[in-house]
C-alpha positions as CSV (number, residue, x, y, z in Angstrom):
1,X,-4.4,-19.2,-1.5
2,X,-1.5,-20.0,0.6
3,X,-2.3,-23.6,1.6
4,X,-2.4,-26.2,-1.1
5,X,1.2,-26.7,-1.9
6,X,1.7,-28.8,1.3
7,X,0.5,-31.8,-0.7
8,X,3.5,-31.6,-3.1
9,X,5.6,-34.7,-3.3
10,X,8.9,-32.9,-2.7
11,X,11.8,-33.1,-0.3
12,X,10.9,-29.5,0.7
13,X,7.8,-28.8,2.8
14,X,5.4,-26.5,1.1
15,X,2.3,-24.7,2.2
16,X,-1.1,-25.6,0.7
17,X,-2.5,-22.6,-1.2
18,X,-5.4,-20.9,0.3
19,X,-7.4,-19.9,-2.7
20,X,-9.8,-22.6,-3.9
21,X,-13.4,-23.1,-2.5
22,X,-15.9,-25.7,-3.3
23,X,-17.6,-25.9,-6.7
24,X,-20.0,-23.0,-7.4
25,X,-19.1,-21.5,-4.0
26,X,-18.0,-18.1,-5.3
27,X,-20.4,-15.7,-3.7
28,X,-20.3,-12.2,-2.2
29,X,-22.5,-13.5,0.6
30,X,-20.2,-14.6,3.4
31,X,-22.8,-16.9,5.0
32,X,-23.4,-18.6,1.7
33,X,-19.7,-19.1,1.2
34,X,-19.3,-20.5,4.7
35,X,-22.1,-23.0,4.2
36,X,-20.5,-24.3,1.0
37,X,-17.0,-24.3,2.4
38,X,-18.3,-26.8,5.0
39,X,-18.5,-29.4,2.2
40,X,-14.7,-29.7,2.2
41,X,-13.7,-33.1,3.7
42,X,-12.7,-32.8,7.3
43,X,-9.6,-34.9,6.8
44,X,-8.3,-32.4,4.2
45,X,-8.7,-29.5,6.6
46,X,-6.9,-31.5,9.4
47,X,-4.1,-32.4,7.0
48,X,-3.6,-28.7,5.9
49,X,-3.6,-27.6,9.5
50,X,-1.0,-30.2,10.5
51,X,1.3,-29.4,7.6
52,X,1.1,-25.7,8.3
53,X,2.3,-26.3,11.8
54,X,5.1,-28.5,10.6
55,X,6.2,-25.7,8.2
56,X,6.1,-23.3,11.1
57,X,8.4,-25.5,13.2
58,X,10.9,-26.1,10.4
59,X,11.1,-22.5,9.1
60,X,12.8,-20.3,11.8
61,X,14.2,-18.0,9.0
62,X,10.6,-16.9,8.4
63,X,10.3,-15.8,12.0
64,X,13.5,-13.8,11.5
65,X,11.9,-12.0,8.6
66,X,8.7,-11.5,10.6
67,X,10.7,-9.7,13.3
68,X,11.7,-7.0,10.8
69,X,8.1,-5.9,10.2
70,X,7.2,-5.4,13.9
71,X,6.4,-1.9,14.9
72,X,5.1,-0.9,11.4
73,X,1.4,-1.0,12.2
74,X,-0.7,2.1,12.5
75,X,1.5,4.0,10.0
76,X,-1.3,4.2,7.5
77,X,-4.3,6.3,8.3
78,X,-7.7,5.8,6.8
79,X,-10.9,7.8,7.2
80,X,-13.5,5.7,5.5
81,X,-14.2,2.4,3.7
82,X,-13.3,4.0,0.4
83,X,-9.7,4.4,1.7
84,X,-9.6,0.7,2.7
85,X,-10.8,-0.2,-0.8
86,X,-8.1,1.8,-2.4
87,X,-5.4,0.2,-0.3
88,X,-6.7,-3.3,-1.1
89,X,-6.9,-2.5,-4.8
90,X,-3.3,-1.2,-4.6
91,X,-2.2,-4.5,-3.0
92,X,-3.8,-6.4,-5.9
93,X,-1.7,-4.3,-8.2
94,X,1.3,-5.6,-6.2
95,X,-0.1,-9.1,-6.7
96,X,0.0,-9.7,-3.0
97,X,-1.4,-13.3,-3.3
98,X,1.8,-14.3,-5.1
99,X,4.4,-11.8,-3.9
100,X,3.6,-11.7,-0.2
101,X,3.7,-7.9,-0.3
102,X,0.6,-6.3,1.1
103,X,-0.4,-3.5,3.5
104,X,-0.6,-5.4,6.8
105,X,-1.4,-2.2,8.7
106,X,-5.0,-2.2,7.6
107,X,-5.6,-5.7,9.1
108,X,-6.4,-6.3,12.7
109,X,-3.8,-8.3,14.7
110,X,-6.4,-11.0,15.3
111,X,-7.9,-10.9,11.8
112,X,-9.5,-14.2,10.7
113,X,-8.3,-15.7,7.5
114,X,-10.4,-18.5,6.0
115,X,-10.6,-20.6,2.8
116,X,-12.1,-24.0,2.0
117,X,-9.2,-25.9,3.7
118,X,-8.2,-23.9,6.7
119,X,-9.2,-21.2,9.2
120,X,-7.0,-19.3,11.6
121,X,-6.5,-16.0,13.3
122,X,-3.5,-13.7,13.1
123,X,-2.1,-11.2,10.5
124,X,1.5,-12.2,11.2
125,X,0.7,-15.8,10.6
126,X,-0.9,-15.0,7.3
127,X,2.1,-13.0,6.3
128,X,4.4,-15.8,7.2
129,X,2.4,-18.3,5.2
130,X,2.6,-16.1,2.1
131,X,6.4,-15.7,2.5
132,X,6.7,-19.5,2.7
133,X,4.7,-20.1,-0.4
134,X,6.1,-17.4,-2.7
135,X,9.5,-19.1,-3.6
136,X,7.6,-22.1,-5.1
137,X,5.6,-20.0,-7.6
138,X,6.9,-19.7,-11.2
139,X,5.6,-16.9,-13.4
140,X,2.6,-16.3,-11.2
141,X,-0.2,-13.8,-11.9
142,X,-3.2,-12.5,-10.0
143,X,-5.7,-10.5,-12.0
144,X,-8.3,-8.4,-10.2
145,X,-11.5,-8.6,-12.1
146,X,-13.7,-6.5,-9.8
147,X,-13.6,-4.9,-6.4
148,X,-16.6,-3.2,-4.8
149,X,-18.3,-2.3,-1.5
150,X,-21.3,-4.5,-0.6
151,X,-23.8,-4.2,2.2
152,X,-23.8,-7.2,4.5
153,X,-25.7,-7.3,7.7
154,X,-25.6,-3.8,9.1
155,X,-22.4,-2.4,7.5
156,X,-20.5,-2.2,4.3
157,X,-17.8,-4.7,3.5
158,X,-15.5,-5.1,0.4
159,X,-15.6,-8.0,-2.1
160,X,-13.0,-8.6,-4.7
161,X,-13.1,-11.2,-7.5
162,X,-9.9,-12.4,-9.0
163,X,-8.1,-15.0,-11.2
164,X,-5.0,-16.8,-10.1
165,X,-2.6,-18.6,-12.4
166,X,0.8,-19.9,-11.6
167,X,3.2,-22.8,-12.4
168,X,4.8,-24.7,-9.6
169,X,8.5,-25.4,-9.5
170,X,8.2,-29.2,-10.0
171,X,9.5,-31.5,-12.7
172,X,6.1,-31.9,-14.3
173,X,5.4,-28.2,-14.2
174,X,1.8,-28.3,-12.8
175,X,-0.4,-25.3,-13.4
176,X,-2.6,-23.8,-10.7
177,X,-5.6,-22.0,-12.2
178,X,-8.4,-20.6,-9.9
179,X,-11.1,-18.0,-10.1
180,X,-12.2,-16.8,-6.7
181,X,-13.6,-14.1,-4.5
182,X,-12.4,-12.6,-1.3
183,X,-14.7,-11.0,1.3
184,X,-13.0,-8.4,3.5
185,X,-15.0,-7.9,6.7
186,X,-14.4,-4.3,7.9
187,X,-15.1,-3.4,11.5
188,X,-16.1,-0.1,13.1
189,X,-12.5,1.0,13.5
190,X,-11.9,0.5,9.8
191,X,-9.7,-2.6,10.2
192,X,-10.0,-5.8,8.2
193,X,-11.3,-8.4,10.7
194,X,-12.1,-11.1,8.2
195,X,-10.4,-12.3,5.0
196,X,-12.7,-15.1,3.6
197,X,-11.9,-16.6,0.2
198,X,-14.1,-18.7,-2.1
199,X,-13.0,-20.6,-5.2
200,X,-14.7,-21.9,-8.3
201,X,-13.3,-25.4,-7.7
202,X,-13.2,-27.7,-4.7
203,X,-10.3,-28.2,-2.4
204,X,-9.8,-31.7,-3.8
205,X,-9.8,-30.4,-7.4
206,X,-7.2,-27.9,-6.4
207,X,-5.0,-30.7,-5.0
208,X,-5.5,-32.5,-8.3
209,X,-4.1,-29.6,-10.2
210,X,-0.8,-30.1,-8.4
211,X,-0.5,-33.7,-9.7
212,X,-1.5,-32.9,-13.3
213,X,1.4,-32.3,-15.7
214,X,1.4,-28.8,-17.0
215,X,1.1,-29.8,-20.7
216,X,-2.2,-31.5,-19.9
217,X,-3.8,-28.8,-17.8
218,X,-2.8,-26.0,-20.2
219,X,-4.7,-27.7,-23.0
220,X,-7.9,-27.5,-20.9
221,X,-7.6,-23.8,-20.0
C-alpha cells in the first residue's frame, strides 16, 4: 500500500502506495494472486521501482529515523502461529498501513514484500517506505475485516482482508479507496518471510484515483 503516491503531480516526491492488485485478484491463494499480479503493465512496475529509489536518495532524514530502531529485533517471543496472528491483529488495530507503526520484530530481515506494482526484500526498506508515505495521508483508516490461519502447501499461513480509505493532501482532495487481502508467509522459525498484497482494483485504476477530485470519487463510494 505504500507505493502509488509516486505518481502525484507535486513538488514533493511521494511513494506509490502498495495496496491495490488487479481486478478480481483478491484471493487467499498466493499462487493465484501472483498469476493475476503479473497482469500489471511492466512499465508501471519499472516506474514505481525507479521513483522508490529516487525517494530513497532524497530522503536522508528517513535513514536517520531508521537508525533509531536498530537493535530492537528479537525482543518479542512467539511460540506458535497463533501468537503471530495476535501480533498482526494488534498491528491492524494500530492501523499500521497508514501510521507506519508495526511490530517489525516478527518479520525476517530479508522478508519479501510484494504488491501489484513492486516487489522487494527487506523489513527496514518496508518500514522506510511507510514512514515516507504517512505524512501525505489525511484522515486515513484501515479496517480489518477478517484475519485467519489458512493451510497453504505444507504449512499454515495467515491471511487478512482489509479496507483502506484515505484522502491525499492535494488541492483536489483525491480519495484512495481499496479493498484488499494480505498473505503473511510464515516460516519454520515463526518469522514472516512474505507479505503479499492483493487489491480489488488494478494498479492503473489505483493511479486513476489520485487524479480524480474527491467530490467525484466520494459520490461513487
